[in-house]
Structure formats: structure tokens, C-alpha cells
C-alpha positions in Angstrom: 0.0 0.0 0.0 1.2 3.5 -0.8 0.4 4.8 2.7 2.6 2.0 4.3 5.4 2.9 1.8 5.2 6.6 2.6 5.4 5.9 6.4 8.3 3.5 5.9 10.2 6.0 3.7 9.7 8.7 6.3 11.1 6.5 9.0 14.1 5.7 6.8 14.7 9.4 6.3 14.5 9.9 10.1 17.0 7.1 10.7 19.6 7.7 8.0 21.7 10.7 7.1 21.1 10.1 3.4 19.2 7.7 1.1 19.1 7.6 -2.7 16.0 7.2 -4.9 17.5 4.0 -6.4 17.9 2.4 -2.9 14.3 3.2 -2.2 13.2 2.0 -5.6 14.9 -1.4 -5.2 13.6 -1.8 -1.6 10.0 -1.3 -2.4 10.0 -2.7 -6.0 8.7 0.5 -7.6 10.1 2.9 -10.2 12.4 5.8 -9.4 9.7 8.1 -10.7 7.2 6.7 -8.2 9.8 7.4 -5.4 10.1 11.0 -6.5 6.3 11.3 -6.3 6.4 9.8 -2.8 9.0 12.3 -1.7 6.8 15.1 -3.0 3.8 13.7 -1.1 5.9 13.5 2.1 7.2 17.1 1.6 3.6 18.3 1.0 2.6 16.7 4.4 5.0 19.1 6.1 8.0 16.9 6.6 11.1 18.9 5.4 12.8 16.6 2.9 16.0 18.0 1.3 17.2 16.7 -2.1 20.9 16.8 -2.9 22.2 16.4 -6.4 25.4 14.7 -7.6 27.2 11.4 -7.2 26.9 11.5 -3.4 23.4 13.0 -3.4 20.1 11.7 -2.3 17.3 12.6 0.1 17.6 13.6 3.8 15.6 15.5 6.3 16.4 19.1 7.3 18.8 19.3 10.1 17.4 19.3 13.6 14.0 17.9 12.4 12.6 15.7 15.2 9.5 13.7 16.0 7.9 13.3 19.4 9.9 10.6 21.3 8.3 11.1 24.7 6.1 8.0 24.5 9.1 5.7 25.0 12.2 6.3 27.1 15.6 5.6 25.6 15.9 2.4 27.7 12.5 1.3 26.4 13.7 1.8 22.8 16.9 -0.1 23.5 15.0 -3.0 25.0 12.6 -3.2 22.1 15.5 -3.2 19.6 17.3 -5.8 21.6 14.3 -8.2 21.3 13.7 -7.4 17.7 17.4 -8.0 16.8 17.2 -11.3 18.5 14.2 -12.3 16.4 16.1 -11.2 13.2 18.8 -13.8 13.9 16.3 -16.6 13.2 13.7 -15.1 10.9 14.5 -13.6 7.5 11.5 -11.2 7.7 11.4 -7.9 6.0 8.6 -6.8 8.4 10.9 -7.3 11.4 13.7 -5.4 9.5 11.4 -2.5 8.8 10.2 -2.5 12.4 13.8 -2.3 13.6 14.3 0.6 11.2 11.2 2.4 12.6 12.3 1.9 16.2 15.9 3.0 15.5 14.5 6.2 14.1 13.4 7.1 17.6 16.9 7.2 18.9 18.1 10.8 18.9 21.2 11.5 16.8 23.2 12.6 19.8 22.5 9.3 21.6 23.6 6.9 18.8 26.8 6.2 20.6 24.9 5.2 23.7 22.9 2.8 21.6 26.1 1.3 20.1 27.5 0.8 23.6 24.3 -0.8 24.9 24.2 -3.3 22.0 27.9 -4.1 22.6 27.2 -4.9 26.2 24.3 -7.2 25.5 23.8 -9.4 22.4 20.8 -11.7 21.8 21.3 -14.4 19.2 18.6 -17.1 19.1 20.1 -19.1 16.3 21.8 -22.4 17.1 25.5 -23.1 16.9 25.2 -25.6 14.1 22.8 -26.3 11.2 21.6 -22.7 11.4 20.1 -22.7 7.9 18.1 -25.8 8.5 16.9 -24.6 11.9 15.8 -21.2 10.6 14.1 -22.8 7.7 12.0 -24.9 10.0 11.0 -21.8 12.0 10.2 -19.8 8.9 8.1 -22.7 7.5 6.2 -23.2 10.8 5.6 -19.4 11.1 4.2 -19.3 7.6 1.8 -22.2 8.3 0.6 -20.5 11.5 0.0 -17.1 9.9 -1.8 -18.6 6.9 -3.8 -21.1 9.0 -2.7 -24.0 6.8 -2.1 -27.6 7.9 1.5 -28.6 8.5 2.8 -32.1 7.8 6.2 -33.5 9.1 8.0 -36.6 10.3 8.3 -36.7 14.1 10.8 -38.9 16.0 9.8 -39.6 19.6 12.0 -40.6 22.5 11.5 -44.3 21.6 13.2 -43.5 18.2 9.9 -44.1 16.4 9.2 -41.9 13.4 5.5 -41.0 12.7 4.2 -38.7 10.0 2.1 -36.0 11.7 -0.4 -33.6 10.3 -1.4 -30.8 12.6 -3.1 -27.4 12.9 -0.1 -25.2 14.0 -1.1 -22.8 16.7 2.0 -21.3 18.5 5.8 -21.3 18.3 7.4 -21.5 21.8 10.9 -20.9 22.9 11.5 -22.6 26.3 14.9 -23.0 27.9 16.8 -22.5 24.6 14.6 -25.1 22.8 11.9 -24.4 20.3 8.6 -26.2 20.4 5.4 -26.2 18.2 2.0 -26.3 19.8 -0.9 -27.4 17.7 -3.9 -29.7 17.2 -2.8 -33.1 16.0 -5.2 -34.8 13.6 -3.8 -38.3 14.4 -4.3 -37.9 18.2 -7.3 -35.7 17.8 -6.0 -33.5 20.6 -3.5 -30.7 21.3 0.1 -31.7 21.4 3.5 -30.1 21.6 6.4 -31.0 19.3 10.1 -30.3 19.8 11.6 -28.7 16.7 14.8 -30.8 16.8 12.7 -33.9 16.3 10.7 -32.6 13.4 11.9 -33.4 9.8 10.7 -33.0 6.2 8.2 -30.2 7.0 5.6 -29.5 4.4 2.9 -26.8 4.3 -0.3 -28.3 2.9 -2.9 -26.5 0.8 -5.7 -27.3 3.2 -6.7 -24.5 5.5 -8.2 -24.7 9.0 -10.2 -22.5 11.2 -8.1 -21.4 14.1 -9.5 -22.5 17.5 -9.8 -20.3 20.5 -7.9 -22.7 22.8 -4.6 -21.0 23.9 -1.4 -22.6 24.9 -1.3 -23.5 28.6 2.3 -24.0 29.8 1.4 -26.0 32.8 -0.3 -28.6 30.6 2.9 -29.4 28.7 5.9 -28.2 30.8 4.8 -29.3 34.3 7.6 -30.7 36.4 8.3 -34.4 36.0 6.0 -36.3 38.4 8.3 -39.3 38.6 10.0 -39.7 42.0 13.7 -38.6 41.6 16.6 -40.7 42.9 19.3 -39.2 45.0 22.8 -39.6 43.7 26.3 -38.8 44.9 28.8 -38.2 42.2 32.5 -37.6 42.2 34.5 -35.4 39.7 38.2 -34.6 39.4 39.3 -31.1 40.2 40.0 -30.3 36.5 36.3 -30.8 35.7 35.2 -28.0 38.1 34.1 -25.7 35.3 31.7 -28.3 33.7 30.4 -29.3 37.2 29.6 -25.8 38.4 28.0 -25.0 35.0 25.6 -28.0 35.0 25.1 -28.7 38.7 25.0 -25.1 39.9 21.6 -25.6 41.7 22.9 -28.5 43.8 25.3 -28.8 46.7 29.0 -29.2 45.6 31.7 -29.9 48.2 35.5 -30.2 47.7 37.5 -33.1 49.1 41.1 -32.7 50.4 42.5 -34.0 47.1 40.6 -31.4 45.2 37.9 -33.7 43.8 34.3 -32.6 43.8 31.4 -34.3 45.4 27.9 -33.5 44.0 24.7 -34.4 45.8 22.0 -34.3 43.1 18.5 -35.7 42.4 17.0 -36.5 39.0 14.4 -38.9 37.7 16.0 -42.1 36.5 15.8 -42.6 32.7 17.8 -42.9 29.5 18.5 -39.1 29.7 20.1 -39.5 33.1 22.3 -42.4 31.9 23.4 -40.5 28.7 24.2 -37.4 30.8 26.4 -39.3 33.2 28.1 -41.2 30.4 28.8 -37.9 28.6 31.3 -37.0 31.3 33.4 -40.1 30.4 36.0 -41.0 33.1 35.5 -37.6 34.8 32.3 -38.8 36.5 32.1 -41.6 39.1 28.7 -42.6 40.5 29.3 -43.3 44.2 25.7 -44.1 45.0 23.1 -45.5 44.6 24.7 -48.9 44.0 22.3 -50.0 41.2 23.0 -46.8 39.2 26.7 -47.3 39.6 26.3 -50.8 38.2 24.2 -49.6 35.3 26.8 -47.0 34.3 29.6 -49.5 34.7 27.9 -52.0 32.5 27.3 -49.4 29.8 30.9 -48.4 29.8 31.9 -52.1 29.4 29.5 -52.4 26.5 31.0 -49.4 24.9 34.6 -50.7 25.4 33.7 -54.0 23.9 32.7 -52.3 20.6 36.3 -51.0 20.3 38.1 -54.3 21.1 38.4 -55.4 17.5 
């Protein structure tokens, strides 16, 4: 729409010292003549646009022209930008980019250095360390299906390593403890389910559309604390593993022995996740108790060693 383009151009002029007609033409997919007409419309509305001729010319606003920034404090603006920049690390979305541009225009020119300092002190990057393109593609595909109210089909691998083709009505994308989840109505289960993004493969947006239901995501239904009774464990780690121990077991008591080794008293539900977590420390983790868990971990190490005997 022309009105949206005029507003966007105005905000670009507020945020940049200079912009050319060609840049604007390419950005909005219109002719340079149309951009000149837009500039005339903006000027007629009382916004003082100055046109500079020559190789380094372009459009800018008259010096000292300002808009009312009293609605948001500078810290408000910085916080909004921080969140939006985090989103831009996972979504290739021109709407987010334009919103960032709009909000940046609210930063007074004499406070730009403060903004740079703020964003050097705090950086939000929601993208994963590896397979960034695949991860972001999944998020973009799901977001498109949600916004267009179209069925989403994908292969889903559960904890039992079973893969089932699912078809769901996607409702919400959720970021919880650095993991992404999709909440939606599963047509196979005929009920609401939550799916972890890392277990979803071969995503496909279907042509069939659905009517979005009023039921909202309830975190307690899906992220309630594990109801299984946890087991108490006593673990020993060598002194050189202190960094890893303090990072993972920071919420549990950690004591230091005379020889520098670390004793951790910890409680977790007993399952395959617990076994794999303890095994991931290799020889740096010794299970002191309970005895049955010590035997399980010992047996798993023996099985692993047998693989490499030949």
C-alpha cells in the first residue's frame, strides 16, 4: 500500500543521514519516478525533505528535524530493539527489519553512541551453533503455516526412536529454555500436542486451510515438572572438571575433598536421559551411590569398550 510505503520512507529518512532514490526504488519494488512522487507527497505533508544532487546526493531531512519521542524512554527503545534484533537472527523477515528501522529512528542522533554501547554490552542471538540454515528454515516454515492457517505435515521422531508422519493445525511457536517447540492440534491424536523442533523433519505446508480454534497454549499442561520420583545420587568429579560441574550442577550442593575432587549431591528422575548425561562426562564422573545406578553406568561403559576391542 502507498500509505505504508510513505510511512516507511519517512522513518528511513528519520534514521539515515542520506538515502538515494535508487535504494528506495529497489527496496519497495517501484520505479524511481514513483519514489520521487512519494517524496513530493511526504514534503507536502509538512516533513522537510531535502534533495541533494550529484554522485553522493540523495534525500535527507532538514537538520534538527525531530518527532515526538516522549512516549518511550531511551531504555524502552533499546530494550525493544534488543528483542527485535534477537528475532532477526532466526527469521528472514522484511517486516521485522522494517520495524527495527522504525524503532531505530526514535533514537536521537546525539544518543547513537549510547545505543552502540548498549548493544555491545548485551547481544541476543537465538540461532543455534550448528545447522543454522536448517533450523531457521524450520522456524520460517512453521511461522508461515501458522500465519496462513494451513495444515503442517512433518515426520516426528519420539524418545523411543519411532518416526511417525504427523499432520497438525499449527497454533504457536514456543521458545523454552533455549529449545523451540510447536504447539498445535494433532489430527492423528485428535488432541492438542507439543512437538520439539529438533525432532521434526521434512516439514511441508499443505494446501488445506483450517479455522483457528480459541484454545490458547497453557504452559502447565505441557511443561509441568516431572512427576516421577527422583533418585538421590552422589557423584565424584576430578578437580579439573570444576568448570563443567559448576555449570551443569549449579543448583545442587557441591563440596570439595582434600585431594581437590568434587562431590555433588543431586536428584534426578532415572531414565535414559540421566544415563546418557552421566556417560557424557566419560572418566570424569564416578557414581558413588546408589549402587544400582553405579552398576548400570559401569555396564554401559563395558559395552562401549567391547565395541572397540576389534
